[in-house]
C-alpha positions in Angstrom: 0.1 0.1 0.0 1.8 3.2 -1.0 2.2 6.3 1.0 0.2 8.5 -0.7 -2.5 6.3 0.2 -1.7 6.7 3.5 -1.7 10.6 3.5 -5.1 10.7 1.6 -6.7 9.0 4.4 -5.3 10.7 7.1 -6.3 14.0 5.8 -9.8 15.3 6.9 -12.5 13.3 5.5 -14.8 15.7 4.0 -17.1 12.6 2.5 -18.0 11.1 5.9 -17.1 13.4 8.5 -16.3 10.5 10.6 -13.2 10.2 12.9 -12.2 6.6 12.4 -9.9 7.0 9.4 -6.7 7.6 11.2 -7.1 4.7 13.8 -8.0 2.3 10.9 -5.1 3.2 8.8 -2.5 3.2 11.9 -4.0 -0.4 12.6 -4.1 -1.5 9.3 -0.5 -0.3 8.5 0.7 -2.4 11.2 -0.9 -5.2 10.2 0.4 -5.0 6.7 4.2 -4.4 8.0 3.4 -7.9 10.1 2.4 -9.5 7.2 -1.0 -10.1 8.5 -2.9 -8.2 6.1 -3.7 -9.7 2.6 -1.7 -8.4 -0.2 -4.4 -7.1 -2.6 -5.8 -3.8 -3.7 -6.4 -0.8 -1.8 -10.4 -1.3 -1.7 -9.6 -4.9 -0.7 -7.6 -4.1 2.3 -10.0 -1.4 3.0 -13.2 -3.8 3.4 -11.0 -6.4 4.8 -10.3 -4.1 7.8 -14.0 -2.7 8.1 -15.3 -6.4 7.7 -12.8 -8.0 10.3 -13.6 -5.1 13.0 -17.4 -5.6 12.5 -16.9 -9.3 12.9 -15.1 -8.7 16.0 -17.7 -6.4 17.3 -20.3 -8.7 16.5 -18.3 -11.7 18.2 -18.4 -13.6 14.9 -15.4 -16.2 14.4 -15.6 -16.7 10.5 -12.3 -15.6 9.0 -13.1 -17.7 5.8 -16.7 -15.8 5.5 -15.5 -12.5 6.6 -12.5 -12.8 3.6 -15.1 -13.8 1.2 -18.0 -10.6 2.1 -14.8 -8.3 2.3 -13.6 -9.2 -1.4 -17.3 -8.9 -2.4 -17.9 -5.6 -1.1 -14.4 -4.5 -2.8 -16.2 -6.1 -6.3 -19.3 -4.6 -5.9 -18.3 -1.2 -4.9 -17.3 -0.8 -8.5 -21.1 -0.5 -9.7 -20.4 -2.0 -13.1 -19.8 -5.8 -11.2 -23.3 -5.6 -10.1 -24.6 -6.3 -13.4 -21.7 -8.6 -14.9 -24.2 -11.6 -15.4 -25.9 -11.7 -19.0 -28.4 -14.0 -20.4 -27.8 -16.5 -23.0 -29.0 -14.1 -25.6 -26.6 -11.5 -24.2 -29.0 -9.2 -22.3 -27.5 -7.6 -19.3 -29.5 -8.9 -16.0 -30.3 -6.1 -13.7 -32.7 -8.0 -11.3 -33.0 -10.5 -8.8 -36.1 -11.8 -10.8 -34.0 -11.5 -14.1 -31.0 -13.5 -12.9 -33.4 -16.2 -10.9 -35.1 -16.8 -14.5 -32.1 -17.1 -16.0 -30.8 -19.7 -13.5 -33.9 -21.7 -13.8 -33.3 -21.7 -18.1 -30.0 -22.9 -17.5 -31.4 -25.5 -15.3 -33.9 -26.7 -17.7 -31.1 -26.9 -20.7 -29.5 -29.5 -17.9 -25.9 -29.2 -19.5 -24.3 -26.3 -18.1 -23.7 -27.0 -14.3 -20.8 -24.4 -14.1 -22.9 -21.5 -15.6 -25.7 -22.2 -13.3 -23.7 -22.0 -10.3 -22.2 -18.6 -11.3 -25.1 -17.3 -11.8 -26.7 -18.6 -8.5 -23.5 -17.1 -6.8 -24.1 -13.8 -8.3 -27.6 -13.7 -6.9 -26.8 -14.4 -3.6 -23.8 -12.0 -3.7 -26.0 -9.2 -5.4 -28.6 -9.9 -2.5 -26.1 -9.9 0.1 -24.7 -6.5 -1.0 -27.9 -4.4 -1.6 -29.5 -6.2 1.8 -26.6 -5.2 3.6 -25.3 -2.1 2.2 -28.6 -0.6 1.3 -30.9 -2.0 3.6 -33.2 0.9 4.2 -33.6 1.4 0.2 -34.4 -2.5 0.0 -36.9 -2.0 2.8 -38.6 1.0 1.5 -39.2 -1.0 -1.3 -40.5 -3.9 0.5 -38.0 -6.3 -0.8 -36.4 -7.3 2.4 -38.3 -10.3 3.3 -38.1 -11.8 -0.5 -34.6 -11.0 -0.5 -33.8 -12.7 2.6 -35.3 -15.8 1.3 -34.0 -15.6 -2.1 -30.8 -15.1 -0.8 -30.5 -18.1 1.3 -31.7 -20.2 -1.6 -29.2 -18.9 -4.1 -26.2 -19.7 -1.9 -27.8 -23.2 -1.0 -27.9 -23.6 -5.0 -24.3 -22.7 -4.7 -23.6 -25.2 -2.3 -25.8 -28.2 -3.8 -24.0 -27.5 -7.3 -20.0 -27.5 -5.5 -21.1 -30.8 -4.1 -21.8 -32.1 -7.7 -18.7 -30.6 -8.8 -16.7 -32.5 -5.9 -15.5 -28.8 -4.4 -15.4 -27.8 -1.0 -18.5 -26.2 0.1 -18.7 -25.2 3.7 -18.2 -21.6 2.7 -21.5 -21.4 0.9 -23.4 -23.7 3.2 -22.8 -21.3 6.0 -23.9 -18.4 4.0 -27.0 -20.3 3.1 -27.8 -21.2 6.5 -27.2 -17.5 7.8 -27.9 -15.4 5.1 -29.8 -13.0 7.3 -27.3 -13.0 9.7 -24.5 -12.0 7.5 -26.6 -9.3 6.0 -27.1 -8.2 9.2 -23.5 -8.0 9.9 -22.9 -6.0 6.6 -25.7 -3.4 7.6 -23.9 -3.2 10.7 -20.8 -2.2 8.9 -22.1 0.4 6.8 -24.0 1.8 9.7 -20.9 2.0 12.0 -18.7 3.3 9.7 -20.0 5.4 6.9 -22.4 8.3 7.3 -26.3 8.1 6.3 -27.4 8.1 3.0 -28.0 11.7 1.4 -29.8 12.9 -1.5 -31.8 10.7 -3.8 -29.3 8.3 -4.9 -28.1 6.0 -2.2 -26.0 4.4 -4.8 -24.1 7.5 -5.8 -23.5 8.3 -2.5 -22.1 5.2 -1.2 -19.9 5.3 -4.3 -18.7 8.7 -3.5 -17.8 7.8 0.2 -15.2 5.0 -1.3 -13.9 7.0 -4.3 -11.4 8.0 -2.4 -10.1 4.3 -2.2 -10.8 3.4 -5.6 
């Protein structure tokens, strides 16, 4: 992690108005120097620290899940990743309903287990991100119960396919069984370390708060 990155974050943060950045950077820099932090992008390291700190506060001892969620947040903080899945016809899929319908179509073809897994995994990831980071938006549109149910089913579907593909599957079974719990942990992180959404577009607001790290 370059010195300029630390200097930027140690400056007064006009976006969040929070004072946690100096403490976070000092602790994170110590971990990097000690070889404890993972050698990845700045954004990955940022979310890795936030999720591990949130899990510590909530007494969650699941480092594999913490790593998965921090990578997911770093990926989806760039909004183009939210809509990376396309239909068999090449159409960009932008809603949970569209993703689930596409997964069902692929299932009916019965020949692309890997593609089924990809769509279900993205569905679970998308719902976890949206229901955690944008909980108020999801609740305001009366999606929350639906998202909790479908997020659990999506990760269960990934687990089932990993079993069929003879892959390690614990992670997605854990995410499926405790989906609402982990969604709540992401929401805790958002409330604890980011300012409340302002303006009409919570997506642009969140993107603005992490833009410094991109």
